[in-house]
KETORDREN-150850 format. One record per residue (C-alpha): residue in one letter; x, y, z. Coordinates in steps of 0.2 Angstrom, whole numbers. Layout:
N
- rest,X,Y,Z
- A,X,Y,Z
...
# end
This chain:
501
- rest,X,Y,Z
- M,-1535,-1190,503
- L,-1529,-1189,485
- E,-1544,-1178,480
- I,-1540,-1166,494
- L,-1522,-1165,487
- H,-1528,-1162,470
- T,-1540,-1147,475
- P,-1535,-1132,465
- L,-1538,-1121,481
- L,-1522,-1127,489
- T,-1506,-1118,486
- K,-1490,-1127,481
- S,-1482,-1125,499
- M,-1497,-1132,507
- K,-1496,-1147,495
- M,-1478,-1150,500
- M,-1482,-1150,518
- M,-1496,-1163,516
- Y,-1485,-1174,506
- R,-1472,-1174,520
- A,-1486,-1178,532
- V,-1492,-1193,522
- F,-1474,-1199,520
- L,-1471,-1199,539
- L,-1488,-1207,542
- F,-1482,-1222,532
- T,-1464,-1223,537
- A,-1466,-1220,556
- P,-1470,-1238,561
- W,-1454,-1245,551
- C,-1443,-1232,559
- V,-1449,-1236,577
- G,-1446,-1255,574
- R,-1428,-1252,568
- M,-1424,-1241,583
- R,-1431,-1254,595
- H,-1421,-1267,586
- S,-1405,-1257,587
- R,-1408,-1253,605
- N,-1410,-1272,609
- Q,-1395,-1276,599
- R,-1384,-1263,608
- S,-1390,-1270,624
- C,-1385,-1287,619
- Y,-1367,-1282,614
- D,-1366,-1273,631
- D,-1370,-1289,639
- I,-1357,-1299,629
- V,-1342,-1286,629
- E,-1338,-1274,642
- L,-1328,-1259,636
- T,-1313,-1254,646
- E,-1307,-1237,648
- E,-1294,-1240,635
- D,-1307,-1245,623
- R,-1318,-1230,626
- L,-1303,-1219,624
- I,-1298,-1227,607
- H,-1316,-1225,601
- K,-1317,-1207,606
- K,-1300,-1202,598
- L,-1303,-1212,582
- K,-1320,-1204,581
- Q,-1312,-1187,583
- Y,-1300,-1191,569
- E,-1313,-1197,558
- Y,-1322,-1180,559
- R,-1306,-1169,557
- G,-1297,-1181,544
- T,-1279,-1187,543
- L,-1274,-1174,529
- S,-1270,-1159,538
- R,-1256,-1156,551
- P,-1260,-1157,569
- V,-1257,-1139,573
- E,-1267,-1125,581
- K,-1263,-1112,567
- F,-1259,-1115,548
- T,-1243,-1105,551
- D,-1236,-1116,565
- I,-1222,-1128,561
- I,-1223,-1146,567
- K,-1207,-1153,573
- I,-1203,-1171,567
- E,-1188,-1181,575
- F,-1181,-1194,564
- G,-1168,-1208,566
- L,-1162,-1224,558
- Q,-1158,-1240,568
- L,-1147,-1251,556
- I,-1151,-1270,558
- Q,-1143,-1278,544
- I,-1134,-1275,527
- I,-1144,-1287,516
- D,-1135,-1284,499
- L,-1125,-1272,489
- D,-1129,-1276,471
- E,-1114,-1269,461
- K,-1122,-1273,444
- E,-1138,-1263,448
- Q,-1129,-1251,460
- V,-1142,-1253,473
- L,-1139,-1255,492
- T,-1152,-1265,502
- L,-1154,-1262,521
- N,-1165,-1268,535
- V,-1168,-1254,547
- W,-1180,-1248,560
- V,-1186,-1231,556
- D,-1189,-1220,571
- H,-1202,-1206,570
- K,-1207,-1194,584
- W,-1219,-1179,584
- H,-1233,-1170,594
- D,-1251,-1171,590
- K,-1262,-1159,600
- Y,-1278,-1169,595
- L,-1272,-1185,604
- T,-1271,-1179,622
- W,-1282,-1183,636
- N,-1283,-1182,655
- V,-1276,-1198,663
- S,-1287,-1197,678
- E,-1303,-1197,668
- Y,-1298,-1214,660
- K,-1292,-1223,676
- G,-1273,-1221,673
- V,-1272,-1225,654
- T,-1256,-1216,649
- E,-1253,-1222,631
- L,-1263,-1230,616
- H,-1257,-1240,602
- L,-1266,-1234,586
- P,-1264,-1239,567
- P,-1254,-1225,558
- S,-1267,-1225,544
- K,-1280,-1219,556
- I,-1270,-1203,561
- W,-1259,-1190,553
- T,-1242,-1196,549
- P,-1227,-1187,541
- D,-1224,-1191,523
- I,-1205,-1194,526
- K,-1198,-1202,510
- L,-1182,-1209,504
- Y,-1176,-1197,490
- N,-1164,-1209,481
- Y,-1177,-1223,480
- A,-1172,-1238,469
- D,-1185,-1251,472
- K,-1199,-1259,462
- R,-1210,-1261,477
- I,-1224,-1249,481
- S,-1221,-1248,499
- E,-1205,-1252,509
- Y,-1213,-1250,527
- R,-1219,-1265,537
- D,-1235,-1263,547
- A,-1232,-1256,564
- L,-1244,-1248,577
- S,-1239,-1230,583
- I,-1237,-1227,602
- V,-1247,-1212,608
- Q,-1244,-1204,625
- H,-1257,-1194,634
- T,-1247,-1179,632
- G,-1249,-1180,613
- D,-1231,-1187,609
- I,-1232,-1200,596
- T,-1218,-1213,593
- W,-1219,-1223,577
- L,-1205,-1236,574
- P,-1209,-1247,559
- Q,-1197,-1259,551
- A,-1192,-1256,533
- V,-1181,-1263,520
- F,-1174,-1249,510
- R,-1166,-1250,493
- S,-1156,-1235,488
- Q,-1145,-1229,474
- C,-1127,-1231,477
- N,-1112,-1226,466
- I,-1101,-1241,465
- D,-1082,-1240,462
- V,-1073,-1256,462
- G,-1056,-1250,456
- T,-1048,-1257,471
- F,-1058,-1273,471
- P,-1057,-1284,482
- F,-1050,-1271,494
- D,-1063,-1258,489
- K,-1072,-1246,501
- Q,-1090,-1240,496
- T,-1099,-1224,502
- C,-1118,-1225,500
- T,-1130,-1212,506
- L,-1149,-1212,511
- K,-1158,-1196,509
- F,-1174,-1194,519
- G,-1186,-1179,519
- S,-1204,-1173,518
- W,-1210,-1175,500
- T,-1223,-1161,501
- Y,-1220,-1151,517
- N,-1207,-1137,516
- G,-1196,-1131,530
- N,-1209,-1118,535
- Q,-1222,-1131,538
- L,-1212,-1146,544
- D,-1195,-1145,554
- L,-1186,-1162,552
- Q,-1173,-1165,566
- F,-1162,-1180,572
- K,-1170,-1189,586
- G,-1161,-1186,602
- G,-1148,-1175,592
- Q,-1140,-1191,586
- A,-1133,-1187,569
- N,-1128,-1205,564
- F,-1135,-1223,561
- T,-1139,-1232,577
- L,-1129,-1248,578
- A,-1135,-1255,594
- D,-1144,-1270,586
- Y,-1134,-1272,571
- T,-1130,-1289,564
- E,-1112,-1291,557
- S,-1111,-1294,538
- N,-1100,-1308,532
- V,-1095,-1297,516
- W,-1095,-1279,522
- E,-1087,-1270,537
- I,-1094,-1253,543
- I,-1081,-1240,544
- E,-1092,-1225,549
- A,-1110,-1221,548
- P,-1113,-1202,550
- A,-1128,-1191,545
- V,-1130,-1173,540
- R,-1145,-1161,540
- H,-1147,-1150,524
- E,-1159,-1136,519
- M,-1160,-1135,501
- T,-1170,-1125,488
- Y,-1175,-1135,472
- V,-1179,-1128,455
- C,-1198,-1132,458
- C,-1200,-1121,473
- D,-1194,-1105,481
- Y,-1195,-1111,499
- P,-1182,-1123,506
- F,-1184,-1141,510
- I,-1176,-1150,524
- D,-1168,-1167,522
- L,-1157,-1179,533
- T,-1144,-1188,523
- F,-1137,-1204,532
- T,-1120,-1210,525
- L,-1114,-1228,526
- V,-1095,-1231,523
- I,-1092,-1249,521
- R,-1076,-1259,517
- R,-1076,-1277,508
- R,-1069,-1291,519
- A,-1055,-1296,507
- T,-1049,-1312,516
- F,-1060,-1324,505
- Y,-1055,-1315,488
- A,-1037,-1315,493
- N,-1037,-1333,496
- I,-1046,-1338,480
- L,-1040,-1325,468
- I,-1024,-1316,472
- L,-1014,-1330,480
- P,-1017,-1342,466
- C,-1013,-1329,453
- V,-996,-1325,461
- L,-992,-1343,463
- L,-996,-1348,445
- T,-986,-1333,438
- S,-971,-1337,449
- L,-972,-1355,443
- T,-967,-1348,426
- L,-950,-1345,433
- V,-947,-1363,434
- L,-949,-1365,415
- F,-933,-1355,412
- W,-923,-1367,424
- I,-928,-1383,415
- P,-916,-1389,402
- P,-921,-1386,384
- E,-920,-1404,379
- S,-932,-1409,393
- P,-950,-1412,387
- A,-957,-1406,403
- K,-952,-1388,398
- M,-966,-1387,386
- M,-978,-1398,395
- L,-977,-1388,411
- G,-980,-1372,401
- M,-996,-1378,394
- S,-1002,-1384,411
- I,-999,-1367,419
- F,-1008,-1358,404
- M,-1024,-1370,407
- A,-1024,-1368,426
- F,-1023,-1349,424
- F,-1037,-1349,411
- V,-1048,-1358,424
- L,-1043,-1345,437
- M,-1048,-1331,425
- L,-1065,-1338,424
- L,-1066,-1339,443
- F,-1061,-1321,443
- E,-1074,-1316,431
- A,-1087,-1324,441
- N,-1083,-1315,457
- L,-1078,-1298,449
- P,-1092,-1285,451
- P,-1099,-1281,433
- A,-1102,-1262,437
- A,-1087,-1251,438
- V,-1083,-1233,435
- R,-1065,-1238,431
- V,-1056,-1255,427
- P,-1051,-1264,443
- I,-1033,-1264,446
- L,-1034,-1282,450
- G,-1041,-1285,433
- T,-1027,-1276,425
- Y,-1015,-1287,435
- Y,-1024,-1302,429
- C,-1022,-1297,411
- L,-1003,-1293,414
- N,-1001,-1311,421
- M,-1010,-1319,407
- V,-999,-1310,394
- L,-983,-1316,404
- I,-989,-1334,405
- T,-994,-1334,386
- L,-977,-1325,381
- S,-968,-1338,392
- S,-974,-1352,380
- F,-967,-1343,365
- L,-951,-1339,373
- N,-948,-1357,378
- V,-952,-1363,360
- F,-939,-1350,355
- V,-926,-1357,367
- V,-930,-1375,362
- N,-929,-1371,343
- M,-912,-1363,346
- T,-906,-1378,355
- F,-911,-1392,343
- F,-910,-1383,326
- G,-897,-1370,329
- A,-883,-1381,321
- R,-889,-1377,303
- A,-878,-1362,303
- P,-864,-1355,315
- V,-868,-1342,328
- P,-866,-1325,320
- Y,-850,-1317,326
- A,-858,-1301,333
- L,-871,-1310,342
- K,-858,-1322,349
- R,-847,-1308,355
- I,-861,-1298,363
- M,-869,-1313,372
- F,-853,-1323,377
- T,-842,-1309,381
- W,-853,-1296,389
- V,-870,-1303,394
- A,-863,-1320,400
- R,-851,-1311,411
- M,-865,-1300,419
- L,-875,-1316,422
- C,-861,-1325,430
- M,-861,-1338,416
- E,-842,-1337,411
- N,-839,-1356,414
- L,-853,-1360,402
- V,-846,-1350,387
- L,-828,-1351,391
- P,-824,-1366,379
- F,-832,-1356,364
- M,-821,-1341,366
- N,-806,-1337,354
- D,-789,-1340,360
- G,-785,-1322,364
- E,-801,-1320,374
- M,-803,-1325,392
- A,-788,-1336,392
- C,-786,-1348,407
- S,-771,-1359,410
- S,-782,-1372,418
- K,-797,-1372,405
- P,-804,-1388,401
- H,-802,-1397,384
- F,-817,-1404,375
- M,-817,-1415,360
- G,-815,-1405,345
- V,-817,-1388,354
- N,-802,-1378,358
- S,-791,-1393,359
- E,-775,-1397,350
- N,-777,-1404,332
- K,-774,-1423,334
- W,-774,-1425,315
- S,-759,-1415,307
- N,-761,-1408,289
- D,-742,-1411,286
- W,-740,-1428,278
- R,-722,-1425,273
- G,-714,-1437,286
- S,-724,-1452,279
- N,-720,-1446,261
- E,-702,-1445,264
- C,-701,-1462,271
- L,-710,-1469,256
- L,-698,-1460,244
- T,-683,-1467,253
- V,-690,-1484,252
- Q,-694,-1482,234
- K,-676,-1477,230
- D,-669,-1493,237
- I,-679,-1504,228
- T,-683,-1507,209
- D,-698,-1501,201
- N,-700,-1517,192
- S,-705,-1526,208
- S,-723,-1530,207
- Q,-724,-1534,225
- L,-718,-1517,230
- A,-730,-1509,218
- Q,-744,-1518,227
- I,-738,-1512,244
- H,-736,-1494,237
- A,-755,-1495,231
- K,-760,-1501,248
- V,-751,-1488,257
- A,-759,-1475,246
- E,-776,-1482,249
- I,-773,-1481,268
- R,-767,-1463,266
- N,-782,-1458,257
- F,-793,-1467,270
- L,-785,-1458,284
- K,-786,-1441,275
- L,-805,-1444,273
- Y,-808,-1450,290
- K,-798,-1435,297
- E,-810,-1423,287
- R,-825,-1432,294
- L,-819,-1431,312
- E,-815,-1412,309
- E,-833,-1409,302
- K,-841,-1419,316
- D,-831,-1409,329
- R,-835,-1393,320
- K,-854,-1397,320
- E,-853,-1402,338
- K,-845,-1386,343
- V,-858,-1376,333
- T,-872,-1386,342
- R,-864,-1383,359
- E,-863,-1365,355
- W,-881,-1363,351
- K,-886,-1373,366
- A,-875,-1361,377
- L,-883,-1346,369
- A,-900,-1354,372
- L,-896,-1356,391
- V,-890,-1338,391
- F,-907,-1332,384
- D,-915,-1343,397
- R,-906,-1334,411
- I,-911,-1317,403
- F,-929,-1321,402
- F,-929,-1328,420
- I,-922,-1311,426
- I,-934,-1301,416
- Y,-949,-1311,422
- L,-943,-1311,440
- T,-941,-1292,439
- T,-958,-1290,431
- I,-968,-1301,443
- V,-960,-1292,458
- V,-963,-1275,452
- S,-980,-1278,446
- L,-986,-1286,462
- S,-978,-1271,472
- I,-986,-1258,462
- V,-1003,-1267,464
- I,-1001,-1269,483
- V,-995,-1251,485
- F,-1009,-1244,474
- I,-1023,-1254,482
- F,-1018,-1249,500
- S,-1014,-1231,496
- S,-1032,-1230,488
# end
């Protein structure tokens, strides 16, 4: 055989035909054996598994799709537009991360379209009207979330598509979407956030794929929604857009779903707002405590420490991402300043009370505070004993020791001197006994004079001390009114601003 093949009389084509014949001669027995084995194996499977009409239909349609592929649109002509109906069914608001500005939603994504390659005659398959096929085996629209903010590769969960005998396909996979959301916590915790989810085909333009709302329902479907403990849904509309981007000259269609949610503020009002208002109001008590009481300073420090702990709690609950400073944060800072300043004001009042006797009250300050301010604050009875004789006279005014009372120690000693001189004229100067009496009387006179001066100095200092204490009480009343006005006005502004926003 080999000698014949190497004969020079044979042409090149004749040699190729002879080579093929030799190859078939040697491989034919092996091919026949494989065919017999395959036939026997198929007959064995036919004995074990009996294919139903649904099985045969699924095998047939998947074989057809294997031939045509899953890349091209299921249309008759290239210029035809395939219509996709799209809808979102909201199941749960998982999280709204204010720091990352990401909204996480659990939704069911509802797709519906027509595939002309997945139609069949129901009578030929014994009444099989629908099939359940994996979406990876057939063509599916590339609807993507435009404002995607997720590290995961895919957000969809595996779900079979439902194929009707008419070619209508419904695909309802579960998905967890993480989308970008601009957070504004200026009115925290009464803030209202507006987040959007923009869906559209990533590659097909409006001349190839027409994206519409399923059933004409331009909003989120909330039939199976689970209420959130943190957020309350205000509205959930949707809008269809046709936009032309810089990259392309033809329009792209997108469906933008908007979710307007409001934070449930009951929890934050109980743990943040109410304690802040109560602690700030407690500073008013400091201006009613007498300056000589140690509780005046101790209570002030206790309020400061309690508010500092409250500030830490507020910082832990405050969303870190913000376009502007939260109005509640500004209110906290104002209250922190008020509480801190109250400690300094109380120290000022206590110092005025205990160390004010070193110098008399300045006349101008005394006249302004006692004459005008005290009258405006209804404190006339407090400052009445310290006024001059011609000011605020009252026939029934009380007398205090050393204060606006008649001088019990007269400076005129002439009466006692005249008596002594008269006695001295009647007796002789030589009497030593009378001289001793005269010395004793002079000593008593000097002692009484000195004692009188000491009492006057004591009364003067006591009067000055009482004046400074009265002045401190007037300042306490002024600070109380200022703090009360500031607390009421600031709280009113915050409430009006929050609810108006």
